[in-house]
C-alpha positions in Angstrom: 53.0 69.2 22.9 50.8 70.2 26.0 50.0 67.3 28.2 46.9 67.8 30.4 46.5 65.9 33.8 43.6 63.9 33.9 40.8 65.9 36.0 40.2 64.4 39.4 36.9 64.8 41.0 36.9 66.8 44.3 33.7 65.1 46.1 31.7 66.8 49.1 33.4 64.3 51.3 35.0 60.8 51.6 32.2 58.1 51.5 31.9 54.4 52.1 29.5 52.2 49.7 26.3 54.5 48.7 27.3 57.6 50.8 28.3 56.3 54.3 30.1 59.2 55.9 34.1 57.8 56.1 33.6 58.7 59.8 33.8 56.6 63.1 30.4 54.6 63.6 27.7 56.4 61.8 24.9 55.5 61.6 23.9 53.3 58.6 22.7 50.1 56.7 25.3 47.3 55.1 23.2 45.0 52.6 25.6 41.6 52.9 25.4 39.6 49.8 27.2 36.5 50.3 29.1 34.0 47.7 27.2 32.2 44.8 24.3 32.9 43.3 21.0 31.0 45.9 22.0 32.4 49.3 19.6 35.2 50.3 20.9 38.7 50.9 21.2 40.4 54.5 20.0 44.2 55.4 21.0 45.2 58.3 20.8 48.1 60.0 24.0 49.7 62.4 22.4 52.6 64.6 26.2 53.5 65.4 27.1 55.5 68.5 24.5 56.8 69.2 22.4 53.8 70.1 21.5 53.0 73.7 24.0 50.3 74.2 26.5 47.7 72.1 23.6 45.0 72.4 21.4 47.2 70.5 23.8 48.4 68.0 22.6 46.0 65.2 19.0 45.2 63.7 18.2 42.5 60.7 16.0 44.4 58.7 15.3 42.1 55.8 16.4 38.5 54.3 15.3 38.9 51.0 15.7 36.0 48.4 18.1 36.0 45.8 16.1 36.3 42.5 14.2 38.9 44.6 17.4 41.1 44.9 18.6 40.1 41.5 15.4 41.9 40.5 16.0 44.5 42.1 19.8 45.4 42.4 20.7 47.6 39.0 17.5 49.5 39.3 18.2 50.8 42.6 22.0 51.1 42.2 21.1 53.3 39.2 18.7 55.4 41.4 20.9 55.6 44.7 23.9 56.7 42.2 21.9 59.5 40.7 20.7 60.8 44.1 24.7 60.5 45.2 26.0 62.6 42.1 23.4 65.4 42.7 25.1 65.5 46.2 28.3 66.0 44.7 29.4 62.5 46.3 31.4 59.3 44.8 29.0 56.3 43.5 28.8 52.8 44.6 28.4 49.2 43.7 26.9 46.1 45.2 29.9 43.7 46.4 30.0 40.0 47.0 30.1 40.6 50.9 29.0 43.9 52.8 28.1 47.2 50.9 27.7 50.2 52.9 24.4 52.4 52.5 23.4 56.0 53.9 21.3 55.4 56.9 18.2 57.3 54.2 19.0 55.1 51.2 18.7 52.2 53.5 15.6 53.3 54.7 14.4 53.5 51.1 15.9 50.1 50.1 13.9 48.7 53.2 10.7 49.9 52.1 11.4 48.3 48.4 12.8 44.8 49.5 9.3 44.5 52.5 7.3 45.1 49.3 8.8 42.9 47.3 9.3 39.7 50.1 6.3 37.8 49.2 5.1 39.6 46.1 4.4 37.5 43.0 7.7 37.6 40.8 5.7 39.0 37.8 5.3 42.2 39.7 8.6 42.8 41.2 8.9 45.3 38.2 5.4 47.3 38.6 6.7 47.6 42.5 10.4 48.9 41.5 7.6 51.3 39.3 5.9 52.5 41.9 9.1 52.5 44.3 10.7 54.9 41.7 7.2 57.2 41.7 8.0 57.7 45.5 9.8 60.9 46.4 12.6 59.9 48.9 10.5 61.8 52.3 7.6 59.1 51.5 10.0 56.5 51.8 11.3 57.7 54.6 7.5 57.6 56.0 6.9 54.6 54.9 10.1 53.0 56.1 9.6 55.1 59.8 5.7 53.5 59.7 6.8 49.8 58.7 9.6 49.6 60.6 8.0 50.6 64.3 5.9 47.7 64.5 6.7 45.4 61.8 11.0 45.9 60.9 12.6 42.8 61.6 13.2 39.7 59.6 10.0 37.6 61.0 7.4 40.3 60.3 6.7 39.5 56.7 3.3 39.2 56.9 1.8 41.3 59.1 0.4 45.1 59.3 2.4 47.8 57.1 4.6 45.0 55.7 1.2 43.5 53.9 0.0 47.3 52.9 3.8 47.8 51.4 3.2 44.6 49.2 -0.4 46.2 47.9 0.4 49.6 47.5 3.7 49.0 45.5 3.2 45.7 43.9 -0.6 46.5 42.6 -0.9 47.4 39.0 -0.8 50.9 38.5 -4.0 52.8 38.4 -3.5 54.3 34.9 -3.5 50.9 33.5 -7.0 50.1 35.1 -8.5 53.2 34.2 -9.7 53.5 30.7 -10.8 57.2 29.4 -13.9 58.0 27.7 -14.9 60.7 25.3 -17.5 63.2 26.1 -20.8 63.6 24.3 -20.7 66.5 22.3 -23.6 68.5 23.4 -22.8 72.0 21.3 -21.5 73.4 24.1 -19.0 76.5 24.1 -16.2 74.6 25.7 -13.5 77.0 23.8 -15.0 80.2 25.3 -14.5 82.0 28.4 -17.3 83.0 30.6 -17.5 86.9 30.8 -16.3 86.9 34.3 -12.7 86.0 33.4 -13.0 88.4 29.9 -10.6 91.5 30.3 
């Protein structure tokens, strides 16, 4: 009988949490989940060694009510892990305490969290689907536009934060639009014009 050793996965590089490089103080985000089921979840941005001064190293980005966090966490984890696998990186899970996130994934999470912070609970699923439909680059752009003026904990009812709520949490347009049939005018729709004939 031959014994085969279990195949170990060789990742592109060592990471912590959701894709944070295991290096000295990189720019990253942290999701702080307290014990119990009632306390709010805090999303922080750690600027890392690139920050101007130690005083400005951490920015509190979002304090999300626990029931809202619970409504999005599984889908966000699934989406982030799929992306990490594409880049041959270890996957992550949300844990009580601090869970680090890659800086780009953290920006994307903030966009969704900002969109649902004051959204009616029955529309959170719509916001998640709309967020999933965005490309990562679109989420990064939305983060940049929002964070510049309204990126703090107290900015929930201002500017881009309100715009995100409406943009992601509104009813999907394809659910509102109804198609109709065109009347048969006897036109040869199946025929091509002579211009395009060979």
